[in-house]
C-alpha positions in Angstrom: 64.7 79.7 86.6 68.3 80.6 87.4 69.1 80.5 83.7 66.7 83.5 83.4 68.9 85.4 85.8 72.1 84.3 84.1 70.9 85.3 80.6 69.5 88.6 81.8 72.9 89.5 83.4 74.8 88.5 80.3 72.5 90.6 78.0 72.7 93.6 80.4 76.5 93.3 80.5 76.6 93.0 76.7 74.6 96.3 76.4 77.1 98.0 78.7 80.1 96.7 76.7 78.5 97.8 73.4 77.9 101.3 74.8 81.5 101.4 76.2 82.7 100.6 72.6 80.4 103.3 71.1 78.1 100.9 69.2 74.7 101.7 67.7 72.2 103.0 70.4 69.4 100.9 68.9 71.5 97.7 69.3 72.2 98.6 72.9 68.6 99.3 73.6 67.6 95.9 72.1 69.9 94.1 74.5 68.6 96.0 77.5 64.9 95.4 76.6 65.6 91.7 76.1 67.4 91.5 79.4 64.5 93.2 81.3 62.0 90.9 79.6 63.9 87.7 80.6 64.6 88.9 84.1 60.9 89.3 84.7 59.6 86.2 83.1 57.4 84.0 85.3 58.3 81.0 83.2 61.6 79.1 82.8 63.4 80.4 79.7 64.6 76.9 78.9 60.9 75.7 78.6 60.1 78.7 76.4 63.0 77.9 74.2 62.2 74.2 74.0 58.6 75.2 72.9 60.1 77.5 70.2 58.3 80.5 71.8 61.3 82.8 72.4 60.3 85.4 69.8 56.8 85.6 71.4 58.5 87.4 74.3 58.1 91.2 73.8 61.6 92.7 73.1 63.2 89.5 71.8 63.9 89.3 68.1 65.5 86.6 66.0 69.1 87.6 66.6 68.8 87.6 70.4 66.6 84.5 70.3 69.5 82.7 68.5 72.0 83.9 71.2 69.7 82.6 73.9 69.5 79.2 72.2 73.3 79.2 71.8 73.7 79.8 75.6 71.2 77.1 76.6 72.8 74.6 74.3 76.5 75.3 74.8 76.7 77.3 78.0 78.2 80.4 76.3 77.5 83.1 73.7 80.4 83.5 71.3 79.5 87.2 70.6 79.5 87.9 74.3 82.8 86.0 74.8 84.4 88.1 72.0 82.9 91.4 73.4 84.4 90.6 76.9 87.8 89.8 75.3 87.8 93.3 73.7 87.5 95.0 77.1 90.1 95.1 79.9 89.1 92.7 82.7 89.0 95.4 85.4 86.7 97.6 83.3 83.8 95.1 83.7 83.9 95.5 87.4 83.7 99.3 87.1 80.5 99.1 85.1 78.6 98.3 88.3 79.4 101.6 89.9 76.5 104.1 90.1 77.3 107.4 88.5 79.7 106.0 85.9 77.9 105.1 82.7 79.7 103.3 79.9 80.4 106.5 78.0 81.9 108.2 81.0 83.9 105.1 81.8 85.3 105.2 78.2 86.4 108.8 78.8 88.1 107.9 82.1 89.7 104.9 80.5 91.1 106.8 77.5 92.2 110.0 79.4 93.4 108.6 82.7 94.3 105.1 81.6 92.4 103.4 84.5 92.1 99.6 84.3 90.8 98.6 87.7 88.9 99.7 90.8 92.3 100.5 92.5 93.1 102.8 89.5 89.8 104.6 89.9 90.3 105.1 93.6 93.8 106.5 92.8 92.5 109.1 90.3 89.7 110.1 92.7 92.2 110.6 95.6 94.8 112.5 93.5 92.2 114.9 92.1 92.7 114.0 88.4 89.2 112.5 87.9 87.7 115.9 88.8 89.6 117.6 86.0 87.8 115.7 83.2 85.0 117.4 81.2 81.6 117.4 82.9 83.0 115.8 86.0 83.8 118.2 88.8 84.3 117.6 92.5 80.6 117.1 93.3 80.2 114.3 90.8 83.5 112.7 91.9 82.3 112.7 95.5 79.1 110.9 94.4 81.2 108.3 92.6 83.3 107.9 95.7 80.2 107.3 97.8 78.9 104.8 95.2 82.2 102.8 95.5 81.8 102.8 99.3 78.2 101.7 98.9 79.2 98.9 96.5 81.9 97.7 99.0 79.4 97.6 101.8 76.8 95.6 100.0 79.1 93.2 98.1 78.2 89.5 98.5 74.5 90.0 99.4 71.6 88.8 97.2 68.4 90.7 96.6 65.5 88.8 98.2 64.0 87.8 94.8 67.3 86.3 93.6 67.7 84.5 96.9 64.2 83.1 96.8 64.7 81.8 93.3 68.0 80.1 94.3 66.6 78.7 97.5 63.5 77.3 95.9 65.6 75.7 93.2 67.5 73.8 95.8 64.4 72.8 97.7 62.8 71.5 94.5 66.0 69.5 93.7 66.2 67.9 97.1 62.5 67.4 97.8 61.4 63.8 97.7 58.4 61.9 99.1 58.5 62.0 102.9 61.0 64.8 103.1 60.2 67.9 105.2 62.3 70.8 104.0 61.8 74.6 104.4 63.7 77.8 104.0 64.9 79.3 107.3 67.1 82.2 108.3 66.7 85.8 107.2 65.2 84.7 103.9 62.2 83.2 105.8 61.9 86.5 107.7 61.9 88.1 104.2 64.8 90.5 104.7 65.2 92.6 101.6 68.8 91.4 101.1 70.4 88.0 102.0 73.9 87.1 103.0 73.5 83.3 102.8 70.7 80.8 102.5 69.6 78.5 105.4 67.6 75.4 104.7 66.2 73.0 107.3 65.1 69.4 106.6 63.9 66.3 108.4 64.6 63.0 106.7 64.8 59.3 107.5 67.9 59.0 105.3 70.2 61.8 106.3 73.3 60.4 104.6 71.6 60.2 101.2 70.2 63.7 101.6 73.6 65.2 102.4 75.2 63.3 99.6 72.5 64.6 97.1 73.0 68.2 98.4 76.8 68.3 98.1 76.6 66.9 94.5 74.1 69.4 93.2 74.8 70.8 89.7 76.6 74.1 89.5 78.3 73.8 92.9 81.5 75.8 93.1 82.8 74.5 96.4 81.8 72.1 99.2 82.6 73.9 102.5 81.4 71.1 104.9 79.8 67.7 104.8 78.8 65.9 107.9 76.1 63.6 109.4 73.5 66.4 109.8 74.9 69.4 108.0 76.1 70.3 104.6 77.4 73.7 103.4 78.2 74.6 99.8 78.9 77.6 97.6 76.3 77.5 94.8 76.4 80.2 92.1 78.4 82.5 94.4 76.1 82.1 97.4 76.6 80.0 100.6 73.8 77.5 101.1 73.6 75.7 104.5 71.5 72.6 104.9 70.7 71.2 108.4 68.9 68.0 109.1 67.1 67.4 112.4 64.8 64.7 113.8 61.1 65.2 113.2 60.3 65.7 117.0 62.7 68.7 117.0 61.8 70.2 113.7 59.6 73.0 115.1 62.2 74.1 117.6 65.0 74.0 115.0 62.9 75.9 112.5 62.3 78.6 115.1 65.9 78.7 116.2 67.4 78.9 112.7 64.9 81.4 111.5 66.0 83.9 114.1 66.5 86.8 114.5 69.3 86.6 117.1 67.7 89.3 119.3 64.2 87.7 119.0 65.7 84.3 120.1 67.6 85.9 123.0 64.3 87.3 124.4 62.6 83.9 124.0 65.4 82.2 125.9 65.0 84.8 128.7 61.3 84.0 128.9 62.1 80.3 129.0 64.5 80.8 131.9 62.0 82.8 133.8 59.6 79.9 133.5 62.3 77.4 134.7 62.6 75.9 131.2 65.5 75.4 128.8 65.1 76.4 125.2 67.4 75.4 122.3 67.2 74.1 118.8 66.2 70.7 120.0 63.1 71.7 122.0 61.7 73.2 125.2 62.7 71.3 128.3 61.4 71.2 131.8 64.4 69.6 133.5 65.1 66.5 131.4 61.6 66.3 130.1 61.0 67.6 126.6 57.7 69.5 126.6 57.7 71.0 123.0 59.6 70.9 119.8 57.8 69.2 117.0 56.1 72.4 115.8 56.8 76.1 116.1 53.4 76.6 117.6 54.2 74.2 120.4 57.4 76.0 121.1 55.7 79.4 121.4 52.7 78.0 123.3 55.0 76.3 125.9 56.4 79.8 126.6 53.0 81.3 127.0 52.9 83.0 123.6 50.9 82.7 120.4 52.9 81.8 117.3 54.6 84.9 115.9 54.9 85.2 112.1 58.5 85.0 110.9 58.4 88.5 109.3 57.9 90.1 112.7 60.8 88.3 114.5 63.2 91.3 114.7 62.8 92.3 118.3 60.8 95.4 117.4 58.0 94.9 120.0 56.6 91.6 118.6 57.2 89.6 121.8 55.6 92.3 124.0 52.7 92.5 121.6 52.3 88.7 121.7 52.3 88.8 125.5 49.5 91.4 125.6 47.5 89.7 122.8 48.1 92.6 120.4 49.9 91.0 117.5 48.8 92.4 114.2 46.6 90.3 111.9 49.1 90.7 109.0 47.8 91.3 105.5 47.9 88.2 103.2 48.2 87.7 99.5 44.5 86.7 99.2 43.5 90.1 100.6 45.0 91.9 97.6 42.4 93.1 95.0 44.7 94.8 92.5 48.0 96.2 91.5 48.3 100.0 91.6 51.4 100.7 89.6 51.8 99.1 86.2 53.3 100.5 83.0 51.9 99.7 79.5 53.6 99.9 76.1 52.2 103.4 75.8 55.2 104.4 77.9 58.3 102.2 78.6 56.4 98.9 79.3 56.2 96.0 76.9 52.6 95.0 77.8 49.6 96.1 75.8 46.5 97.1 77.8 44.9 93.8 76.9 48.1 92.0 78.0 47.7 93.7 81.4 44.2 92.5 81.7 45.4 88.9 81.0 48.2 89.2 83.5 45.8 90.5 86.2 43.4 87.7 85.6 46.1 85.2 86.7 46.0 86.8 90.1 42.3 87.1 90.3 42.5 90.9 90.6 39.5 93.2 90.4 41.5 96.2 89.1 44.9 97.4 87.8 46.1 101.0 87.6 47.8 101.7 84.3 50.3 104.3 85.6 52.4 105.3 82.6 55.1 107.9 82.8 54.3 111.6 82.2 55.5 113.8 79.4 58.9 115.1 80.6 60.3 111.6 81.2 61.6 111.3 77.7 63.9 108.3 78.4 60.8 106.3 79.5 58.6 107.4 76.5 56.6 109.6 78.8 53.1 110.3 77.4 52.2 113.6 75.8 48.8 114.9 76.7 47.4 113.7 73.3 48.9 110.2 73.8 47.5 110.1 77.3 44.1 110.8 76.0 44.4 108.2 73.3 45.4 105.6 75.9 42.5 106.6 78.1 40.1 106.1 75.2 41.5 102.6 74.7 41.2 101.9 78.4 37.5 102.8 78.2 37.0 100.5 75.3 38.8 97.6 76.9 36.8 98.1 80.2 33.6 97.9 78.2 34.7 94.9 76.1 36.2 92.9 79.0 33.3 92.7 81.4 33.5 88.9 81.4 36.9 89.1 83.0 35.6 91.4 85.7 38.9 93.4 85.7 38.8 97.2 85.5 41.7 99.1 84.2 42.1 102.4 86.1 43.3 105.4 84.1 46.4 106.4 86.0 49.8 108.2 85.7 53.1 108.2 87.4 53.4 112.0 87.1 56.7 113.6 87.6 57.3 116.1 90.4 59.4 118.7 88.7 62.4 120.5 90.2 60.2 123.5 91.2 57.6 121.2 92.9 55.0 121.5 90.1 53.5 118.5 88.4 54.2 117.3 84.8 50.6 117.6 83.7 48.2 120.5 84.3 45.3 120.0 86.8 42.6 119.7 84.2 44.4 116.7 82.7 45.0 115.1 86.2 41.3 115.6 87.0 40.4 113.2 84.2 42.3 110.3 85.7 41.2 107.7 88.2 44.4 107.6 90.1 47.5 109.9 90.2 50.8 108.6 91.5 53.4 111.4 91.9 57.1 110.6 91.8 60.6 112.2 91.6 62.8 111.0 88.8 65.1 114.1 88.5 67.0 116.4 90.7 67.5 113.9 93.5 69.3 116.3 95.7 67.0 119.3 95.3 64.5 120.2 98.0 63.0 116.7 98.1 60.6 117.3 101.0 59.4 120.6 99.7 58.7 119.2 96.3 56.9 116.2 97.7 54.8 118.4 100.0 53.9 120.6 97.0 52.7 117.5 95.2 50.8 116.2 98.2 48.9 119.5 98.5 47.6 119.1 95.0 44.1 117.6 95.4 44.5 115.4 92.4 47.5 113.5 93.8 46.6 110.2 95.5 49.9 108.4 96.1 53.6 109.2 96.4 55.6 106.5 94.5 58.8 104.9 95.8 59.0 107.6 98.5 62.7 107.5 99.4 64.0 106.9 95.8 66.5 104.3 96.8 67.7 101.6 94.4 69.3 98.7 96.4 73.0 98.2 95.6 72.9 101.2 93.3 71.6 104.3 95.0 71.0 105.1 98.7 68.0 107.4 98.0 67.1 111.0 98.2 68.5 113.4 100.8 65.3 113.9 102.7 63.7 113.9 106.1 61.6 110.8 106.5 59.8 112.0 109.6 58.7 115.1 107.8 57.6 113.1 104.8 55.4 111.0 107.1 54.0 114.0 108.8 53.3 115.7 105.5 51.5 112.6 104.2 49.4 112.6 107.3 48.5 116.2 107.1 47.5 116.0 103.5 45.9 112.5 103.7 48.3 111.2 101.0 48.9 107.5 100.5 52.5 106.3 100.4 53.6 103.5 98.1 55.4 100.3 98.8 57.2 99.8 95.5 57.6 96.0 95.1 60.2 96.0 92.4 63.1 93.9 93.8 65.8 96.6 93.4 63.6 99.2 95.1 61.5 97.6 97.9 60.6 101.2 98.9 59.2 102.1 101.5 61.1 99.7 103.7 59.6 97.9 106.7 60.8 100.3 109.3 59.2 103.3 107.5 56.0 101.3 106.9 55.7 100.7 110.6 56.2 104.4 111.3 53.6 105.3 108.7 51.1 102.8 110.2 51.6 104.3 113.6 50.7 107.7 112.2 47.5 106.4 110.6 48.8 106.7 107.0 47.3 104.4 104.4 49.7 102.7 102.0 49.5 101.1 98.5 51.3 98.2 96.8 52.6 98.6 93.3 54.8 96.2 91.4 56.1 98.8 88.9 55.4 96.2 86.2 57.0 96.9 82.9 56.9 93.5 81.3 55.3 90.1 81.4 55.8 88.2 84.7 56.5 91.3 86.9 53.2 91.2 88.7 54.6 88.3 90.7 56.6 91.0 92.6 53.4 91.7 94.6 54.5 89.0 97.0 57.8 90.9 97.6 55.9 94.1 98.4 53.6 92.1 100.6 56.6 90.8 102.6 57.6 94.5 103.3 54.1 95.2 104.4 54.1 92.3 106.7 57.5 93.1 108.2 56.1 96.6 108.7 53.2 95.2 110.8 50.6 96.2 108.2 47.1 94.8 108.3 44.5 94.5 105.7 42.9 97.9 106.5 46.3 99.6 106.1 46.6 98.9 102.4 44.3 100.3 99.9 45.0 97.4 97.5 42.7 95.3 99.7 39.7 97.6 99.1 37.0 96.4 96.7 36.8 98.6 93.6 33.9 100.8 94.8 35.6 101.4 98.2 38.9 102.2 96.5 37.1 104.8 94.3 35.6 106.3 97.4 39.0 106.6 99.0 40.6 108.1 95.9 37.9 110.5 94.8 
């Protein structure tokens, strides 16, 4: 599946280079659509290519399909190689900075002769960047913050990318009789990952380490010993530790962390007169636990604590008092409440959405297309919204055998004055209304959201903080006030499961739960395969201590309707 990621990144970069060079907008759009489709595939692109099904992927035509085949067969795309050669090397790095689009970058390149990040810093500091047309001091300050943000987050992977890479390694190493699991912050489902920790138990340690350090695509072997190997794989450090089976549980607990969680466990161990380490729990020289994590926790007088909670945020105290939450599970989820169709900027037809939902055994899906003012996302005019709703009614009637109901929804924009992008009489016709801010990110965010919440037609606030990981820190807003406003208006807050958003985060989810606020999960699906992101949203919910009753996605359809209406 890593070829999916590699190809998506190449096509996205190609689009940026084309825009930098002033190419045809339709050509640029074609590359971006193809990149998005590939990034969100649930299948391996190599298998699809082998089966001659590339052009069946929405957004991929013959020309791009041929480039994909070229990459899979030769490891490069000549057109991409040529495009890169036409652009100064340092310019490619600058394309990742939020607030500098390819057109703006071209202007800076031509007028100020910048060629690198150091050049950009220089023209920011000497004031010359602010003198360019449509730039100004405020925009320059935002670019400066984006550079700082990029520096701060450099070298970390999004959880989705880390999981794909870790699971690829596990599949490569996994043989009969081998016990191997993901550990570290990835097992705790942190939203970004610095490196990947794997733990294994094997009767043939030497062979396992040898196999590990000779994996394909390794850039560098950092260490290779009797029980540990460490490599750089596709830019990320991956550490493999091998332990004896009778210490596997204690090692898994230890290497899962977090550091503060483990410190508290060791304190409890000392208070009981025991010793706790990665090899087990010891009473003097006698080992009393270690083969399973459950044994380790039980030896300390605690129930097993789910990895997502191990952050020293009260989980040990809750375990001691028998008040650990019964965390929501994937099998509890009845539907996805944020999906876009090809009526707006998605690539899935309404019937495609039904097929995708059937894979997960859902009862319902909310088709939450963009509203009319979001022109860049093909926002629906009132007439197109009505036509879409008529098609939803027809599909619901014709697809009874699938037992999946499409809900007539919208992701309606909260405008700069706090009003909504559709009139109330239109919103009243919908099953579910998600309100979101996509414009004016620094303008009265809390006031605009409260105005939307007070509208009786609004059910959910989408991606409430507006952050995009590694790109945008989010709205300037008061989170405490947002939570209080949601409580006073009985408004649901969304956990947006898209890997670059993961918004609300776990800390905010826990605060919302403590205030009695219901939440929803939405994948923000735009193309085939994106509904798999539900598991990422679920990981946030679990890290935020959410239980089944805290998420409206767990409600059967009739109960959901009662809540929304």
